[in-house]
C-alpha positions as CSV (number, residue, x, y, z in Angstrom):
1,M,84.5,8.5,105.2
2,T,84.3,10.3,108.5
3,S,81.7,12.9,109.4
4,K,82.3,15.8,111.6
5,K,79.8,16.4,114.4
6,T,78.7,20.0,114.5
7,E,78.5,21.3,118.0
8,S,75.2,23.0,118.8
9,W,74.7,25.3,121.7
10,T,71.4,26.2,123.3
11,C,70.8,29.0,125.8
12,A,69.7,27.8,129.2
13,H,67.6,30.9,129.6
14,C,65.7,31.6,126.4
15,G,66.3,28.5,124.3
16,Y,68.1,30.2,121.5
17,S,70.2,27.6,119.5
18,A,73.2,28.0,117.3
19,S,75.8,25.9,115.7
20,G,79.1,26.4,117.5
21,R,80.0,28.2,120.7
22,F,78.4,31.6,121.6
23,V,80.9,34.4,121.4
24,G,82.2,35.1,124.9
25,D,79.8,32.4,126.2
26,I,77.0,35.0,126.1
27,C,73.7,34.2,124.4
28,P,73.3,36.5,121.4
29,E,69.5,36.5,121.8
30,C,68.9,37.2,125.5
31,G,72.5,38.2,126.6
32,L,72.6,36.0,129.7
33,T,74.8,33.3,131.0
34,Y,75.0,31.3,134.3
35,W,78.2,32.4,136.2
36,K,79.8,31.0,139.4
37,C,82.3,32.8,141.7
38,A,85.5,30.9,142.0
39,K,86.0,32.1,145.6
40,C,82.6,31.7,147.3
41,G,80.6,29.6,144.8
42,F,77.9,32.2,144.4
43,T,75.8,31.6,141.2
44,F,74.1,34.3,139.2
45,T,73.0,35.2,135.7
46,A,74.4,38.2,133.8
47,G,75.1,39.5,130.3
48,S,78.4,40.8,131.4
49,L,80.5,40.1,134.5
50,P,80.6,42.6,137.4
51,K,83.9,43.9,138.8
52,A,83.1,42.2,142.2
53,C,81.1,39.1,143.1
54,P,77.5,39.9,144.1
55,G,77.8,37.3,146.8
56,C,81.1,37.9,148.6
57,G,81.9,41.4,147.3
58,E,85.4,40.3,146.3
59,K,87.1,40.8,142.9
60,C,87.5,37.2,141.6
61,D,87.4,35.0,138.6
62,F,84.0,33.7,137.3
63,K,83.3,30.4,135.6
64,N,80.7,29.9,133.0
65,I,78.5,27.1,134.3
66,T,75.7,27.2,131.8
67,C,74.6,23.8,130.5
68,Y,74.8,23.6,126.7
69,T,74.6,19.8,126.2
70,P,72.3,16.9,127.0
71,E,74.9,15.3,129.2
72,C,74.3,18.0,131.9
73,G,70.6,18.3,131.5
74,G,70.4,20.6,128.5
75,P,68.9,24.1,128.3
76,G,67.5,25.5,131.5
77,H,70.1,23.8,133.7
78,I,73.4,24.6,135.3
79,D,76.3,22.2,134.5
80,T,77.0,20.7,137.9
81,R,80.2,19.1,136.6
82,L,81.8,22.6,136.6
């Protein structure tokens, strides 16, 4: 018999925990996520993404770099592997 491991996500800001991924990678409790600009590397927290990076002012892609697992330090940390 095999057992399926249920993925659990914990918010790095408020500690809210849920089974499975947060919708849109945004915490349903506090509404925040760690984001990183793909162009300049600026890191910030936000509930929704701005039209332009607060660091470089350019319109760019943002990467969710919130740590949700023990492998990257768990809640309260940025996933440095991203």
